[in-house]
N, C-alpha and C positions, 0 to 999 in steps of 0.2 A: 232417881235421876229423871229430870224432865227433858226428854229427847228433843222436843220442839224448841225449848229454850236454848239447848246446846247448839242445835242446828242454826238457830237465829244468830247466836253469838259468832259462830264460825263464818256464816255467810256475810255478816256485817263487818267482819274484819278483813285483813289482808293476808293472802297466802303467797309465800315466796318459795319457789322451787330451788332447793339447794343442791341439786344433782347435776352432774355432768352428763351429757348425752353419750350413750353407748354407741360407738361406731368404729369401723375399721380405721387403723392408723392412729388411734388415740394414744396418749402417753400411758406407759405402765412401768412398773418396777422391772429393771433389766432381766431379772431371773424368772419373771412370770411370763407365761404364754400370752399370746395376743388375742384380740377379738376377731372372729371370722363370722360374717353375716352373708350366707350363701343362698341364692335363689333355689328353692326346692320345687315349687309348682306355681303356675300362674295362668291367668286367663289370656295373657299375651301369647302363650304357647298352647292354647286350646283347652286349658283346664277350667274348672268351675270357680276357682278361688286363688288368691295370692298367698303363698306361705314361704317363709325363709327358715333355714336351719341356722341356729345361733350356737357357735362354739366359742367358749371363753373361759378364762380363769376366774375362780371365785373372787379374786382380788383385783379385777379390772374395774376401772371407773370408780364412781362413788360407791363405797362398800363398807361393810363392818367386819372386823376381825373377831372371830370367836376365840375363847381361851385356848382351844386346841391348836390354833395357828402356831403358838410358840410353846405350849405346855404339853409335853409328851404323855403317853399313857402310862409312863412310869409313876405318874402322879394321878391316879384314876379319878380322885375326887375333883381335881382342878382341870382335868382334861375334858372340858365341856365343848361338844360340837354344836354347830349352829342350830340344829333342830331342837336342841335341849335348852336353848336360850329363850326365856319367856318373852313373848311378843311385847309385853308391857315394858320391858327393859329399855326400849328405845322410844317410849312415849312418856313425855314429862316436861318439866320446866327446863327450857334451854337458857343458857347464859352465854353471851358473846363478849369475849375479851378482845379489845382492839389492840393488836400487836403490829400494826402496819408500819410503825416507825422502827421496827427492829431491822438490823442489817442482815444480809444473807449469811447463813451459817450460824447465826447467834441462837441462843436458847432462852426461853422464858424461865425466870427464876421463881422460887417460892415467894420471895419478897414482892415480886411484881404482882403475883396473884393476890397476896394479902393486901397490898396497897390498893388494888382494884376493888377489893371487898370493902375497904374503909371508905371509899368514895362512892360506892354503888350500893351493894347489900351483900350480906354473907351468903356464900354458897352453902347448900344444904344437901342432906341425904337424898339421893335419887336424881339430882340434877344431871343434865347433859351439858358439859362445858365445852364450848367451841372457841378455838383460838383462831382469830382472824388475822392471818399474816399478809393478806392481799396477794398471796402467791398464785391464786387461780388466774390472775391476769396473764401469766406466762403459759397457760394451757394452750396447746396447739397441736394440730395433726402433723404426723411425720411428713416432711423433715423439719417441721417448725416446733418440735417439742423439746429442744435441747435445753433452753433456759429453765423449763419446768423441772427437768430431771437433774439439775445441778445445784448444789450448795443451798438448798432450801433451809429455812430456819426451823427450830423445833422446840420441844418442851424439855426442860432439865429434869434430872433425876430427883432433885429436892422438890420441885414443883409437882412431879408425879406422886411422890410420897405424900405430899400435902393433900392432894386430891383423894388419895386412898384414905387418909385420915378423915376426910370430909364425907366418905362413903358415897361419892358421886357414882352414877350409873355408867357414865360413858364420857370419853374425851374425844373431841373431833377437831380436825384441821382442814384447811383449804390448800393442802400441799400433799406431796406423795406419802409423807409419814410424819408422826410426831417426833420421831427420832431424826435429828439432823444427820447428814452423811457421816460426819465424824463420830457421832454417838453410835450409829449402826455398827461401826468398826470396833468400838471400844466397850461401851457400857450402855446398851439400849434399854429404854424404859418399857418396850413391848412386853417382855416376859414378866416384869414386875407388876404392871397393870393387869395383865390378863390372868395371872395367878390369883389375883384378888377379885376376879370377875368384873373388872372395870373394862368395858368394851371400848374398842378403838374404831373410830370412823375416819376414813381418809378420802381425799379428793373431793371435798365439798366446794361449793362456789357461792357467790353472791352474799357472802356473810356481811359485807359492808352495808347491805340494805336493812340489816336487822337492828332492832332496839337492844337494850341491855338484856332484857328478859322477854321470853316468848314461849309459846307452846311448840315443842319439837316432836315430830312424828316421823318415824322411819321403820319400815317392816322388812326384815330379811326374808329371802326364800327359805322354805323348809326343806333343806338339803340333808338327807341322811348322811351322817358322818362328816358334814361339811366343816372346813376350817374357817369359813367366812361366807359372805354372800353379798351380791349387789343389792343396793337398797334404793328406794325413791325417797329421799329425805326432803321434808317440807317444814316450814315454820309458819305458824299462825300468830297474828297479833292485832 
């Protein structure tokens, strides 16, 4: 690998930060604990430096779900915690599917994905497939998070099965979950994807700025026994 050539290509392109800012009062799934960012030491109080204590759920903000999030240790081979996920799993070709015309609560079908492939290019093994619902426009700090947390669109079971057949590395959404609220109650795709080690990335943003294909890079924290991790997700093109 020619490192200088690689650096030149990256510096000559565009980088889009796809991550929501971690801060107190941000939206999160109702059963997950919230973000707390507490002053620990500061030069304002006579200290030498400024430091904060960060307390948060592994699934706050823009984050990735490890298989262990939904696959119990009763299936030891599939119960993969975040520190065992290879870092390269979230480095690869990204594909953005524009789903902004979908109505609230609707789900992307297998045929929608296949039709997108016919007019763009086939998805392939190792791709990171991002569904751009435009839902990040509803992101807001409490008490303005209500729209983001209600009736978001998702990805259907048949579309999830299709992506598994394609051996993609990950699925990402600019909403709270690839499972719509109704699917979470009845037949969620989370365990189906994660059992096959297709990672799930949630709460992305700025997907509308991306081309059809790009370089996607996101690195999780190496949390021992973690069910997931915050990530800084970026796209290069």
